[in-house]
N, C-alpha and C positions, 0 to 999 in steps of 0.2 A: 504493500500500500504506500509506504513512504517513497519507494523507488518510483512508483508510477506518478505520485504527486510531484516529486522532484523533476521527473522527465517532462511532465506537462507544463509546470511552471518554468522550467528551463526553456522550453520552446516558446512560451509566451514572453519570457524575458528577451529572447532573440528578436521577436517581433517588435517589442518595445524599443530595443536598441537600434533596430533598423529604422524605425520611425524617428527616433531622436537623431540619429546620424543624418537622415534626410532633412530634418528640420533645421539642424545646426550647421550642416555643411553642404546640403544639396542645392546650391545656387551658384550663380556665376561668380568669378573672382572679382575682387574689389577693383573696379576700373576707374575709380575717382582719382583725380589729380590732387596732390597735396597743395594747400595754400601756404605760402611762406611770407614771413615778415622781412622787410628790407632794412628795418631799423629796430632797435630794442624797444619792445612794447612797455608802455607805462600806464598805470591805472591810478588816476587822480581821484581821491575820495572827495565826494561832494558832501559838504556839511548839511545836516538836517536839523530841524528845530529840536530843542532839548526834550520836549514832550515825546516826539517821535523816537529819538535816540533812547529815551528811558523805557518806552513801551516795547521797542524791538531792538534790544542790545545785540542780538546775534546777527542782524541783517545790516547791509550797507549798500550805498549807491556810489558808482564809480564812473568816471569819464575815461574812455580809451584814447590813447594817443601814442604817437611815435615821433622821434626826432624833433625837427623844428616845430611841427604842429603841437607836440606835447609841451614845448617851451612857451609857445605863444598862448596856450590855453591854461597856463598855471594859475592865472587870476580868475579863471572861469568866466571871462568875458567872451561870450560865444555869439557867432553870427550865422551858423549853419542851420540845417534842418535837423531836428532831433529825432533820433532812433533809439529805442530802448530794447535791449536784449534781456530775455528772461531764461535762466537755466532751468533744467528740469530735475527729475529725480536724481539725487546725489550729484547734481551738476555743479560745476565751478563757474563763477562769474568770469573767469579768464577764457572761457570758451568763446567769448566775443571776438577774440583777436583775429580770426579769419575774416569775419564780416567787416570789422573795423579796418583791418589792413588793406583789404581790397577796395573799400570805400575811399581810403586816403589816396591810393594809387589812381583810382578813377577820377578823383577830384583834380588831380594835377593836369589832366587834359581837358578840363571843363573851362569854358569861357565865363567871364563875369564873376569869378570867385564863388561859384556854386559849389557847396560841399555839404557833407553830413557831419553832425556831431553824434557819435555813437556812444551811448551810455550802457551800463550793465548793472544788474542787481546781484548782490551776494545774498543768497538764501541759506548760507551756512551748510550747503551740500546736504540738505535734509532729505530723508527717504519718504517723500510725500506720495510716491506711487504705492507704498505699502502701509503708510501711516497717514491717515487723513486729518489728524488733529491740527496740523500746522497750515493746512491749505487756506483757511479763512484768515489767519494771521498774515500769510504771504500776500493775500489779496489786499488787505488793508494797508500793508506796507507799500505795495505797488501803487496804490492810490496816492499815498503821501509822496512817493518818489516822483510821480508824474507832476504833481503840483510843485515840487521842488525844482524839477527840470524847467518848467515853464517860467518860474520866477527868475531864472538865470538870463532870460531874454527881455526883461522889462525895459532895458535901455534902448532897444531897437525901435525904429519908426513903425515897422510892420512886424511885430513879434509873432512867433508861431502860436496858433490857437489850439493845436493838438499835437500828440506824439504818436509816432508809428511804433507799434509793438512787434517784436519778433520773438516768439516763444518756442523753445525746444521742449519736447516731451510734455511733462506736466506743467511747464511754464506756459504753454499754449492754452491749457485748460484754465489756469489762473488768470490769463489775460481776458478770456471770455467771462470769467467770474466777476470781473470788475463791475459789470453792469447789473449785478445783483445787489450791490451796496446801495443802501437807501440815499446816501448823500453824494453819490458819484454823479458827475455831470457827463452825460454821454458824448458831449461835443469835445471832450478832452482826448478822445481816441476815435479816429475815423478809419484806420486801417490796421488789421491784425494779420500777420503771417505766422502760421504755426508749422512746425517741423516735427513729424512723427509724434503728434499729440493724440492720445486716445480720447477723442471727444464722445464717442458713442457710449462707452462704459469703461470702468477701470479694468486693468488687466487682471488684477487679483483684488477682490474686495475683502480685506482682512479685518476691517473694523467698520462700524456703522457710520462714522463721521465721513468716511470717503464716499459712501453711497449717498448720504444726505447732501453732501456738497455737489455731487453730480446731479442729483434730483433738482436742487435749487437752480443750478445753471441751465439745465435743460428746460425747466418750466419758464424761466425768464426769457430765453431766446425763442421759445415756441409760442407762449401766451402773448408776448409783446412783440411779435415778429414785425408788425406794421411800424411800430415806433423805432425798431432797430434795423429797418430795411436799408437805410443809407449807410450803415456800418459795413464796410467791406472786409470780409474774412476769407483768407485763402489757407486751406489746409493741405499740406504735402505729406504723403506717406512714403516710407522708405523702400517699399517693395519686399521681395522675399529675403533679402539679406538681413532685414530687421526682424529677427525672431522674437524680440522682446515686446514690440508693439506691432501686431499685424496691421496691414494697411486698411483692412475693413473697418477697424476701430477709429481710424482717422477721419472717416466721413463725418461731415457736419450734420448733427440732428436738427435740421431746420425744415420748415414747411417747403414743399416743392414749389417751384416757380419763382424763387428769390434769386435774381441774377447776380446779386452781390455776395452770395455765399458759394464759394468754389471749393470743391474737393477733388484731389487727383493724386496719382502716384508718381514718384519722381522719374520712373522709367518713361513716362509719357511727356515729360517736360522737354520742349525743343532745345536743342544744343546741349542737352544733358544726357538723356537716354541711358542712364546707368542706375543700378540699384544700390542703395546705401544701407549700411547697418545703422544701429540706433545712435551711435556716436559720430560716425563719419558724415552723417547728413548735415552736421554743423560746419564741418571744414571742407566738404566736397567742393572743389574749385568750380566745377561746372554749375552746380546749383547756386553757389555763392555769387558767381558772376551774373547769373540770371536774376537773382534777387537785387543785387546792386544796380544793374542796368535798369530794372523796373523802378527802383527808388529815384534814380536821377531823371528818368522820363516822367516821373510824377511831380517833379518840382516845377512850380510856376516860375517863369523867367522873370517876371516883374517883382514878385514878392520874395523870390528865392526860398520859398517854403513849400511844403507839400500842398497840392491842390485840394480844394474843398469839393470839387465836382465829382460825385460818385460815378457818373457815366464815364468820365475820363479815367478814373481809377480802374473801372471794370475793363475799359478798352486796353489800357496798358498791361494789366495782368493777363488778359486774354492773349495779348501779343507775345509776352515773354514766357508764359507758363502753359498755354493751351495750344494755340495755333500761331506759328511764327511766319506771318506774311512778309513781304519785302519792306513794307513801311507801316508805321502806326497810323491810326485814323487822323491824328492831329496834323500829320504831314500831307494828307490828301485833301487839299482844298478844292482843286479842280481836276477831275479825272481826264478832261479833254487835253490832249497833248499834240503838238505839231510834230511831224516826222519829216526829216530832211528829204528833199526831192533830189536824190542822186541816182540817176538811172542805173549806173553800173553796180550799185549796192543792192539792187533788188533781184530776187530770184523767185519765180513762181514754182510751187511744188504741186505736181499733178499726181504723184504716186500716193499710195495709202500710208506710207511711212517715210519719215525723214531721219537720217542719221548723219550728222555733220560734226566734224572736228575742226576747230579753228586753226589756221596756220600760225607759225611762229611770228610772222610779221603782223603788226597791227593793221586792222582794216575795218571798214564799215560794212555790215552785212545784215540784210533783212530777208526773211522768207515769207512768202505770201501764200495763204491757203484760201481757196475759193469756197465759200459756204453754200451757195444755192445748189450746186450739184451734189452735195453730200447730205443734205438735210433728210431726205427720205430713207437713205440706206443706213445712216449712222446716227447715233444718239449722243455721243460724247467726243470731245477732243482732248487727248492726253499729251502732255509735253513735260519733259524733264531736262535738267541741265545741272552739271556739276560745277557750274560757276555760281558759288554761294554768295556773291556780292549782293547786298540788299539794294537792288535797283530794279526799275521797271523793265520787263522783258517780253511780255505778251500784250498785244493790243487788238482792239476790235476796230476795223476800218469801216467808216460810215459810207464813204463813196470812193471806192477803189476800183482799180483795173488790174490787168495782168502785169503791169510794170511799175506801179506806184500807188501810194496812198497819201492823199493830200492832208487828211485830218483823221485822227484816231482817238479812241478812248482807252485809257489804261485799264486792263483787266487783271493786272498782276496781284491785286489784293487778295485773290483767292489762293495764292501760292501757299503751299505747305512745305516746311523744311523737314527733310528726312536725313538720317545719318550720312548718306553718301551724296545726295543731291537734293535740289528743290523740285517740287512736282506741282503741276497745275492741271486740274481736271475741269473742263468746262462743259456744261450741258448745252447742246445746240438749241434746245427749246428756249433758253434764256437769251439767245443771240439773234433774235428775229430782226432786229433793226440794223444788223451789220451785214455787209456783203463779203468781207474777207477777214481773216485772222492774220495778224502779223507777229512773227516771232523774231526777236532781235538776237543775232549771234555776233554782234560787234565786239571786237577785242582791241580797242584803241590802245590799251596798255600792254599789248603783245602777250597777254596771258592766255595760254591754251586751255580750252575746255571743250566739252562735248555737249551737243544738243540732240535729243531724240524726241520725235513727235509721231503720233499716229491717230487715225480715226478709229473709233471703237463702237461696237454694238453692245448695249447694256445686257441683252439676253444671253450673249455669248461670253460675258465676263465671269459669271458665277457658276461654280460647279458644286453641288451639294454632296456631302458625304456623311453618313451616320457614324458616330464614334462608337468604339466597342463598349460593351458593358463594363462597369467598374469591377465586376467579379470575374472578368475573363483572364486576369492575372498575366496579361501580356501574350497569351498564346494565340489570340485572335487579333488580326490587323485589318484596318480599313485603308484601302489603297485607292489612289486616283492619279492618273497620268495626264500631264498637261503638255501637249505638243506646242511649244511656245513659238507662234508666229507673231505674237503680240508682246506688249511691254507690261501689261497689268492683268492679273488673274486673281479672282476671289474664290477661296475654298470655304464654303459654308459648312461649319461643323455642327451638324444637327444633333440635338439632345445633349449638348455640352452647355450646361447652365447651372451646375451645382458646385459648391466649393469643395466637396469631398471627392470630386472627380479629378484625376490627374493623368496626363498622357505624355508619352514620348513621341514627338512628331519629328520624323526624319524627312529631309528634303534633299534629294539626290538629283543633280543636274548633269546632263551630257550635252555637249555642244559640238557642232560641226565647225571645223576650221580652228585656227589658233590666233586669230586677230584679237587685238585688245578690246575689251568690253567693259562697260560700266558694271560695278558690282551689283549683285542682287540684294534687295532689302526685303526681308520677311517681317511682316507686321501682324502681331496678334491683336486684333481689334475687338474690344468689348463694348458693345453699344450702350449698355446701361451704366457704366462707370468709367471714368477716365483713368484706366489702368493699362493702357496699351503698352506693349513691349516690342522692341525692334531687334532684329538680328541681321547683321551684314555678312554676306558670303560672296566669294568670287565664283565665277563660272568657267569651267565645271568645278563642282565641289560636292561634298556630302556634309550636311549640317543637321544637327539635332537641336530641337527646340522643346523647352518644357512648357506643356500646356496645363496651366493651373489658373484658378480664379481667386481674387481677393473678396469678391462679393457674389452672392447668388443672383440669378435673374429675377427681377421684380414682376415680370409679366410673362405672357406666353407668346409675345409677338416678335421677339428678337433672338438672334443666334450669334454666336461667336464667329468672327470671320478671320481666316488666315489670308492676309493680303500679300500677294507675291508680286513684287516689282522685279520683273525678270529681264534677262538678256534675250535679244532676238536670236532666232535660229538655234534654240536650245530646247531640250526636252527635260521636263521636271517630273519626278515621281515623288508623290507625297504619301507617306505611310504613317498611320496613327495607331499606336498601341497603348493599352493601359499600363501604367507603371505602378505596380503594387507598393514598392517602397515610397514613392511620392504620395500615394493615397494615404499610407500610414502617416507620412509627414503632415499632410493636410489635416488628418483627423487630430493629431496632437496640436497642430497650430490653432485649430478652432475649438477643440474640446479639451485641451490640456488642463484647464482649471477643474474639469470634472474628475480627473484621475485622483487628486487628493480626496475628493468626496467619496469615491468608490473605495479608496484605500481605507478610509475611516469606516465605511460600511463593512468591509471585510474584517477589520479588527474588532468591530462591535459584534459581528456574528461569531467570530472566534471566541470572544468572551462568553457569548451566549452558549456556545458549544461546551465550554468549560463548566459553566453552571449546570447545564443539563447532565453532564457526566457526573458531577458531584451529587446532583439530586438522585440519579439513578443508581450509582454504585458507591457513592461516598468517596470516590477518588477522582482527581483531576486528570483530564486527558493530556497527552503529550502536546506541547506547544505547537510543534510542527504539524501534527495531525489536526489540531484544532484550527489552525490558520489554513491548512490545506483543504479542510472541509468547509471553509467559509464561503466558497464559491457555489452559491445555490441560486442558479439562474431562474429556476421555476418558482422559487419562493420570493424573489426580489423583483425581477424584471416584469413578470406578469402582473403582480399587484401595482407595480410602478406605472405600467402603461394604462391599466384600468383607472388608476387615480388621475393620470393625465387626461384621459377622456372625460372623466367626471368633472374635473376642474375646468376643462374647456367648455363643457355644456352648461356649467353653473357659474359663469363669470358674474361677479357681483354678490353672489350668495355665499361662496366659500372663499377662503384666503387665496390670493393669487399665487400661481406657480411662479418659480424663478425664471423669468424671461426678461429680455430687454424691454423697457417701457415703450408704449406706442408713441409715435410722432405723426401728427399732432395728438395731444391728449384727448381723451374721451371719444376716440374713434377706434376702429378696428386696427389690429396690428398690421403693419406693412407686410405684404406678401412675402418679402424676402426674410423677414423675421419669423413669420409663421412656418414657412417651408424649412428654414434653418432649424427651428425647434423640432419639426417633424423628423428630419433626418437625424437629429441628435438622439431622439428617442429610438429610432431604428438602430443607431449605433450603440445604444446603451449596453447591450450584452458584451460587445467588444471592449467598451470602456470599463465595464465591470471586471472583465478578465484582466485587463491591464492594471486596474486598481488592486485586485486580489494578488496579482503578481508582485506588485510593489510591496504589499503587506507581507507576503510570504518571504521574500528575500530580505526585507528590512527586519523582520522578526528573526530570521536566521542570522543576520549580521549582528543583531542585538545579543543573541545567545552566544555567538562567537566572541564578541567583545567582553561579555560578562565572564566567560571562561578564561580568556586571556588575562583579564584584570584579576581574577581570583588566583591565577598562577603567580602573578607578579606580587600580589599582596599576601600570599600564603605565609611567608616568613613572619609577617607582622600580626597574623591572626592566631588567637588562642583557640586551640581545638575545642569544639563543642559538639555534644551529642544530642542537643535539644532542638526542637523545631522552633523554639522561641528566639533563635539567633537574629539579632537586628531589631527586635521589638523594643518599644519604648513604654515607660511607665506612664500612667494616666497624668500625673503631675507634669511630667516632661512634655507630654503631648499638648496639654493645655497651655503650658508656657510657650511652646513653639508656635501654637496656633495664634496666640495673642501677639507674639513678636512678629510673625510673618504678616499677619493682617495689618499691624501697625506700620510695618515697613512698606507694605503695598499701598497703604493710604497716604503715606508721607513722601514716598519716592515714586515707585512704579509698580503697578499690579503685576506686570509680567515678571518682575524680579521675584515676587512671592511665589508665583506659579512655578518658575524655574527651580527655586529652592525646594519647594514641596516635591517636585518630581525627582530631584536629586536625592532627597531623603528616602524616597521610596526605592530608588535605584540602589541605595546603600543597603536596604533590606534584602533586595534581590541578590546583591553581591555577597552578603553574609550567609544567605541560604545556600548559595553556590559553594562557598568555602566550607560550610558545614557538611554539605552533601559529599564533597571531596574528602573531608576528614573522616566521615563515617565509612565511606567506601574503603579507604585505606585501612582503617581500624578493623573492619570486617574481614578484609583480605588477609591481614597479618595475624589476627587473633585465631588460635586454634579453636575449632568448633567442638564443644563438649557434646558427647552423645550418651544416652542411657539405653540400656537394653529394654526392649518391649516384650510384652508377654508372648507374642508370637515369634520372637527371635529376630525381628527386623528392627535395626537401630533407628531411633528418632532423634530429631534435633533437640538439643538441650534448651533449658529455659533462657540462658543468656543469649544463645543464637537467635531464638525467636524474638527477644526484645531488640536485638541489634538490627535484624532485618526489618522489623516493624517500624523502628525509629527511622531507618534509612528511607523506607517507603513513604512515611509521613513527610519527611523533609523534601523528598522528590515531588510529592504531590503539591506541597506548599510552594516549591520553587516554580513549578509549571503554572500554578495559579497566579503567582505574583509576576511572572514574566508576561502573562497576558494582561494583567492590570497595568504593568509598567508601560506597555505600548499605548494603552489608552490614556495614561497620565502624561506621556510624552507628547501626544498630539497637541494639547492646549499649549504646552511650552513652545512647540515649533511654530504654531500659528500666531503666538504672541511675541515671537522673537523680533519682528520689525519694531514693535513698540519698545522693547528692551534696548535694542540697538540705537534707536532714536534718542531714548532717554540718556544712554551712556555718552553719546556724542554731544549732548546739550548740557552736561553737568556743570560746565564752567559758567553757564549763564543762569541755570535754574536747577535746583535739586529735586524738584517735583515735576512729573509729567502731567501737563494740563492742556487739554483734557486727556484723561486716561481711559481708553476703551476696555481695559482689562480689569479695572478695579472692582467692578460690580460682580463679576463671576470669579474673581480671584479668592474671595473669602470662602464661598462654598467649596471651591477646588482644594484650598489648603485644608479645610476641615475634613473633607472626605478622604483626602490623601493620608492625613494623620490617623483617621479611623481605620483605613485599610492596611496600614503598616502592620498592625497586630493581628490582622485577619488570617485565619487558616481554614483548611478544608473541613476540619472537624466542626468548627463553629458554624460554617455555612451549611453543612449537611444537617445539623441539628436545628437550624433556624426555621421557624414556621412561615417566614416570608419568602423563602427561597423558591417555592413553586410559582409564586406570582412574579418574582423578579426575573426568573429564568425565561419568562414569556415576553419580557419587554424588548430585548434587542432586535428581534425581527421587525415588528411594526415601526420601531423607532428608526431602523435602518432604511426602510422604505420611505418614511417621511423625510429623513435626512436627505436622501437622494433627490427628493422632489423639491424641497424648499431651501437647499443650500448650494445649488450649482452656481448662483451668482453671489449669494451672501455666504462666503466661506466661513465667516466668523460664527455663523449659527451652528457649525459642527460642534463647538464647545457646549452649547446648550443641550444638544441631543446626547452628548456624552455624559453630561451631568444628570440627565434624566435617567440614566442607568447606574451611574456611580453612586449617586446619593442613596437610592434604595438599597444598593449593594452594601454601602457602608452601614446602613441601618440594620441589615441582616447580620452584620458582625456583632451587633450589640444585643439584638432581640433574638 
């Protein structure tokens, strides 16, 4: 039985490790360029009012500077546009140096002295992603910092009226929380850019303050969306490299239709196109450049401050972060442009495709495409060029002929920048007023580039293919072959719309001839969220693309597109296979917080198994057998799903299940949330297996550590033959309870919980050393025998006593090992509060607010009660039959109501431990 359990949990551990490996390493290499400072960075502290400094002694406000600029701003007489950087969870205020340094270099090339003043806030590197008690304090300090920054500009004729905020991780959540403050003036902040900030929900909700904070922020931005409509917020997710905050959580929970709230993944940002981890998103040069360029485009030339026009903010952010055309809207005052009448520069194209490479010598060159003859047969005009200069290059001719165009309209605003070239796709239905299209291939600067254009039919562009089932394990493939006589092809991936799906998509190209070609660009296009990813490949080549999603499809009308910008005269074979390791990685990425819940369920059921064994036979089961038998799918998952159906049917009458709150409130959940919860319930058996696996091997590790510790401490231990080793007297327990409760109330409740769990571990360690001593004594002592009446020798009285005492100690040891795992869980869940308190000791000796204090007192008391507990007391207790029935219903309820509120696990554990402690007394 033990061998079978070990083999099963070993295989499950292999699955878990494969999923973790895929989650932590199954992504592209870091292709971000590093940002460097050209001069030594300086952080000038900004003095705050005494009241603010007294209320927030751990926080600070700094101005970033380098070299000459740092010397010029020593007196804090500033004339630039203010930008304030907010670090995130355990983040340093010095992370601003990438943004600040690039902004300083950019200002050197600006006319009129336009520049940025980049400030940064020191939040003492607090762990606010795990401990929510400091979030409100950080929000209030941020409000005071903004007012202090604006006071520095009072001497200017046109001082800034607002500050632009850049928030990393939880700093972005704090930035949005500003608007929940009753005395905050919304006009002080008009633009917020967040980087890898979990806006939808916290990654791990380990205390109620964190969820209360999120609820307040969500309700403010949803309920008062009309008042906050002019506040521009851009949220950027890091992609698959960021395994700490998945990009789905970075989506802004705002009502649909608000154009000033933008959410996207960094892989879709033009001129960036890379995935970033949780820290590199701050210093990734490609993203920092896009951010700084947007800031300078947002500055009004007359006031030299950030614009107050929300439409312009939206236009600039769309230009730099969503679709990068050749020019911003403010540069396009008149789209009508004259074209030089140079006859030798004109060439009419009568073929279906143009492929032209400019010569080394500079020249003026225009290609003319007649529209009337193509309208019936074709629907689109496609053109691309690897000349990435931001200039107009495609025009619509109003009155043209085969040799010239007197007057034209610039059509280049629809250009989209891709990693290898710029692309423009025009619909002929929108060009009814034009007679010709003109493509400029002029290279007056003698720079060589390639221009390729073609006429396209919409119906021939798209090829549908059904993706394999997620349980095909890669043995089934969906193939499609594209004989590329064109430059653009769309592969519609049918039935690919859930986040738990993951595929390996291989694109193999074979080409005729060896001439130079533009590289191919493969774009994974997700219509319902800006999470597009790009892959560049030469032709011919074999390329593998990871097909995964950050968000599930919100409706039934859209499909993922694999867009292939191909080379002409090449054949492309696309093969789609399910990647089971990537599926496991996606399951852990989206359902990872449920694994600790099911681990707690397994440990709770293991304790229930111990109690049932004591009730039936008076002996405790072996710890490995109890944990191994805790995987009871039929007893947990079936009631769990039935309870889910009941709660879904009786919304408003029963307590709500743990799901993300709806947006907007008082309406039905968004479909992507509902579908996500459905597939989470379908995956519940797998998550239960993974949680039970963690429980099995964690308990095995605990037993191993206890044995090793008993070996090391054996020389210091006085041999004992009593099962009472490690027990405490009543007076001692009362004294310890009072001391630990007082310590928890005056310092940190997590400290008292950790101390109580260590006291119980001492009891386990003493029992292990007693068991070892008794085993040695029994092996060394000669067994006395007395003759029986029938001539068969029997064990003597001393042997019976020794074996009985050894069995009692072993039973107690197995019982307390099971209890130790349950008592260690609250200590682990409260560890962030303890760590936060220890790092803030120099400012305050008491954690305020303390999420652990309320349940630390019952935990300390029940832990001290259970220290003296043994199997004999439990078997004689009249309450044991009732208590042994509690773990199963509590485990099902825990799995239902603790998936988002992880701190509730402690309450369910107390619901078993408190009655169990009473059993030791009654």
